[in-house]
C-alpha positions, 0 to 999 in steps of 0.5 A, a space after each residue: 479495629 474496635 475503638 476502645 475509646 467509645 465502648 464502655 464494656 468489651 469482650 476479650 475472646 481468647 482461644 486456648 488449648 483445652 488443657 491450658 484453659 484454667 491457666 489462661 483464665 487465671 491470667 485474665 482474672 489477675 488482670 481484672 476481668 469481670 467475668 469469664 465464660 468458657 465455650 467449646 468451639 470448632 476452631 483450629 488450635 494454633 499451638 497444639 494438635 489437640 482441641 481448643 476452647 474459647 474464653 470470653 472474658 468481659 472487662 471495661 474498655 479501659 482495662 482491656 489493653 492491660 488484660 491483653 498485655 497480661 496474655 503476652 501473646 501466649 494465646 490468640 486473642 481479639 476484642 469484640 463489643 458487647 450489646 450490654 453486660 447481661 452476659 456477666 451473669 451467664 456463668 451462674 448457670 454453670 456454677 457448682 459447689 466446691 471444697 477448699 481445704 478439709 472443711 470449707 465448702 463454697 456454695 453458690 448463694 442461689 443453690 442449696 448445699 449439696 448432700 455431700 456437705 458434712 456436719 463439720 463442714 463450714 459452708 460459705 454461701 457466695 454471690 460475687 455479683 459483678 465483683 472480681 472473684 467467683 471464688 472458684 479460682 485455684 488461688 482462692 482455693 489455696 488461700 482458703 485452705 491456708 486460712 483454715 489452718 491459720 485462723 483461730 477463734 478470736 483472730 483479727 483478720 485483714 483481707 487485702 483485695 477482698 473482691 467478692 468477699 469469699 475469703 473475708 467471710 470464710 475467715 469470720 465463719 472460721 471464728 475470727 472476731 473481726 475481719 477488715 476487708 479492703 478493695 479499690 473496686 466499689 463492686 467489691 464493697 457491695 458484694 462483700 457486704 452482701 455476702 457477709 450478711 448472707 452468711 450472718 457475719 455482717 457484725 464481724 466483717 467490715 469493708 473499707 474502701 478504697 486504700 490499704 493505707 486507710 487501714 489501721 491497727 495490727 492483725 493476727 492473719 493477713 490474706 492477699 490474693 491479688 497478683 505478684 506485682 501488687 503483692 510486691 508493691 504492698 509488702 511494706 504496708 502489709 507487713 506493717 499491719 501484721 501483728 508480731 508473730 502473725 501470719 500473711 497468706 499470699 497468692 495470685 502468683 505463679 511458680 516463677 513469681 515466688 522468688 520475687 514476692 518472697 524477696 519483697 516480704 523478706 526485705 521487710 523482716 518477714 520469713 517464708 514458712 510454707 508454699 502450697 501449689 495448685 497446678 501452676 499457681 502458688 500460695 505463700 505463708 510468711 511469718 512476721 517477727 
């Protein structure tokens, strides 16, 4: 067995039915892996008669046990060492522009905007670097769709767990006067700062590290795409930083986690307004009194 105490970076090799690849990748992202590559492989599929793929997820050795626990034995997984971390950029060759909501389009920063982008679309140029969040996960799409509906010109927005900065940058491009982005990961600080500059909104996006407790003031819109357990724990601080009548957009959770997260925010005086779905993933919009 690989000795995780001697390895700075490792790869989690997860074998999943092809139709469950997005779900398994979401679980891995939520556990904090740094990058995922999907590989088509000729391997037996232990849980179905259909075809299987392998997800190669890179993470620090320190976080690997947590990621394995998140998989909860649902899929076959093992841990292998890596020679270096150059593979973390291999996924970029497969990145494609994608749409969220009706107007937001995320374009990899190393690519040109595609011809199908309309004159009224809002384009976010994104390079996540090594930060959490390539921007393409279902929960990110859900959050961006809700931001499109909630962020009006002049809004003050707080992005909790900003990762690559895709949500913070999108909020600024949608017209927010000020966006404060917070994350405990130094890579998230770097990536968000760089992506704000790339999209010419550096004057309106301010990155704070490392704690939400250090954020002051009230915000008209708060967005947090960080997993059910963390959302539940942060509910008091999130609601306290939302202006009266303000909106909180929450994602990173599955259908069976909706009640838990909703209860945590209702205990702080917020009320669930709407729920959006993308496959098994959910986003909640709550209003604060």
